[in-house]
C-alpha positions in Angstrom: -15.3 -5.0 6.3 -12.8 -2.7 4.8 -14.6 0.2 3.0 -12.1 3.1 2.8 -8.5 2.5 1.9 -5.8 5.2 1.6 -2.8 4.4 -0.5 0.8 5.6 -0.2 2.9 5.4 -3.4 4.8 2.3 -2.6 2.1 -0.3 -2.9 0.6 1.3 -6.0 4.0 1.3 -7.7 5.1 -2.2 -6.5 1.8 -3.9 -7.3 1.8 -2.3 -10.7 5.4 -3.5 -11.3 4.2 -7.0 -10.4 1.1 -6.9 -12.6 -1.1 -7.2 -9.5 -2.7 -3.8 -9.1 -6.1 -5.4 -9.7 -5.9 -6.8 -6.2 -7.0 -3.4 -4.9 -10.2 -3.7 -6.9 -12.3 -5.3 -4.2 -11.9 -2.4 -1.8 -15.0 -0.2 -1.9 -13.2 3.2 -2.0 -9.5 3.7 -2.7 -8.3 7.2 -1.9 -5.0 8.5 -3.3 -3.7 11.8 -1.8 -2.6 14.5 -4.2 1.1 14.2 -3.3 1.0 10.4 -3.7 -0.8 10.8 -7.1 2.0 13.1 -8.3 4.7 10.7 -7.0 3.1 7.7 -8.7 2.7 9.5 -12.0 6.4 10.3 -11.9 7.4 6.6 -11.6 4.5 4.9 -13.4 3.1 7.5 -15.8 0.3 5.4 -17.3 -0.9 3.7 -14.1 -3.9 5.9 -13.4 -4.8 6.0 -17.1 -5.0 2.2 -17.2 -6.9 2.0 -14.0 -9.3 4.9 -14.7 -12.0 5.1 -12.1 -10.4 2.7 -9.7 -8.8 5.4 -7.5 -10.1 8.7 -6.2 -7.6 11.5 -6.0 -8.1 13.6 -2.8 -6.5 16.5 -1.1 -6.4 17.3 2.6 -9.5 19.1 3.9 -7.7 20.8 6.8 -4.1 21.3 8.1 -2.7 18.1 9.7 -3.4 17.5 13.4 -0.7 18.7 15.9 0.0 15.1 16.8 0.5 14.0 13.2 2.8 17.0 12.6 4.8 16.0 15.6 5.0 12.3 14.6 5.9 13.3 11.0 8.8 15.3 12.2 10.0 12.7 14.7 10.0 9.8 12.2 10.6 11.7 9.6 8.0 11.2 6.9 7.9 12.4 3.3 5.0 14.7 2.1 3.1 11.8 0.5 3.3 9.6 3.5 2.2 12.5 5.8 -0.7 13.3 3.4 -1.7 9.7 3.3 -1.9 9.5 7.1 -3.8 12.8 7.2 -6.3 11.8 4.5 -6.8 8.5 6.4 -7.6 10.4 9.6 -9.9 12.8 7.9 -11.9 10.2 6.0 -11.9 7.6 8.8 -10.1 5.1 6.7 -10.3 1.4 7.5 -6.8 0.8 6.2 -3.6 2.5 5.1 -1.5 0.9 2.4 2.2 1.8 2.7 5.6 0.0 2.5 7.4 2.8 4.4 8.4 1.6 7.8 8.2 5.1 9.4 4.7 5.6 8.0 3.7 2.1 9.3 4.9 3.0 12.8 3.0 6.3 12.8 -0.2 4.6 11.5 0.0 2.1 14.4 0.7 4.9 16.8 -2.6 6.7 15.8 -4.5 3.4 15.7 -4.8 3.0 12.0 -4.5 -0.6 10.5 -1.8 -0.8 7.9 -0.7 -3.2 5.2 1.9 -3.1 2.5 2.5 -4.7 -0.8 3.2 -8.1 0.8 0.1 -7.9 2.9 -2.0 -7.3 -0.2 -0.4 -10.3 -1.9 -1.1 -12.5 1.2 -4.6 -11.2 1.4 -5.1 -12.3 -2.2 -4.5 -15.9 -1.1 -6.9 -15.6 1.9 -9.6 -14.0 -0.3 -9.0 -16.5 -3.1 -8.2 -13.7 -5.6 -5.0 -15.7 -6.5 -4.1 -19.2 -5.8 -1.1 -19.8 -3.4 1.2 -21.1 -6.2 0.6 -18.0 -8.3 1.3 -15.7 -5.3 4.5 -17.7 -4.4 5.7 -17.4 -8.0 4.9 -13.6 -7.9 6.8 -13.2 -4.6 9.8 -14.9 -6.2 9.9 -12.3 -8.9 10.0 -9.3 -6.5 13.8 -8.9 -6.7 13.8 -8.8 -10.5 10.5 -7.1 -11.3 9.9 -4.7 -8.5 11.6 -1.8 -6.7 10.3 -3.1 -3.4 13.2 -3.6 -1.0 12.8 -6.6 1.2 15.4 -8.7 3.0 15.9 -12.0 1.1 15.5 -14.1 4.3 12.1 -12.5 5.0 11.0 -12.9 1.4 11.9 -16.6 1.6 10.0 -17.1 4.8 6.9 -15.5 3.2 7.2 -17.7 0.1 7.5 -20.8 2.3 4.4 -19.7 4.3 2.4 -19.3 1.0 3.7 -22.6 -0.4 2.6 -24.4 2.8 -0.9 -23.2 2.1 -0.7 -24.6 -1.5 0.2 -28.0 0.0 
């Protein structure tokens, strides 16, 4: 069971753009690092006001581990991504939500499960939060409604997969 989730800015922004931020509501605890909170407020100023109480803003308890610092320099990661990974380590998170490829690679390197916006949309079908047709339609709107960057071929593959579930 997923209890503690840490969010990077991307999924929060993209799910909000798609009108699907409520899909995070079934997670027990959703932590948003300070740097991520600030970034999201710059792009989606009313998001946290509309979703009052759904997210917990947290700051790092300690300096990042030496291994995280090294990985953050190697990849390189932005402050929000680094803080999200650090908060996930400190709180023993069950899942990191990020759309950033470098952050995903670091998460896997440190043994932290990771999903992005697309993973949350697919999870919504599995958990019956949204029916497959609705999710397929939502996926089709990504290029026009969202700032999420995804290769058109990959997006079409995902849409076809979701539509196959719909029957």
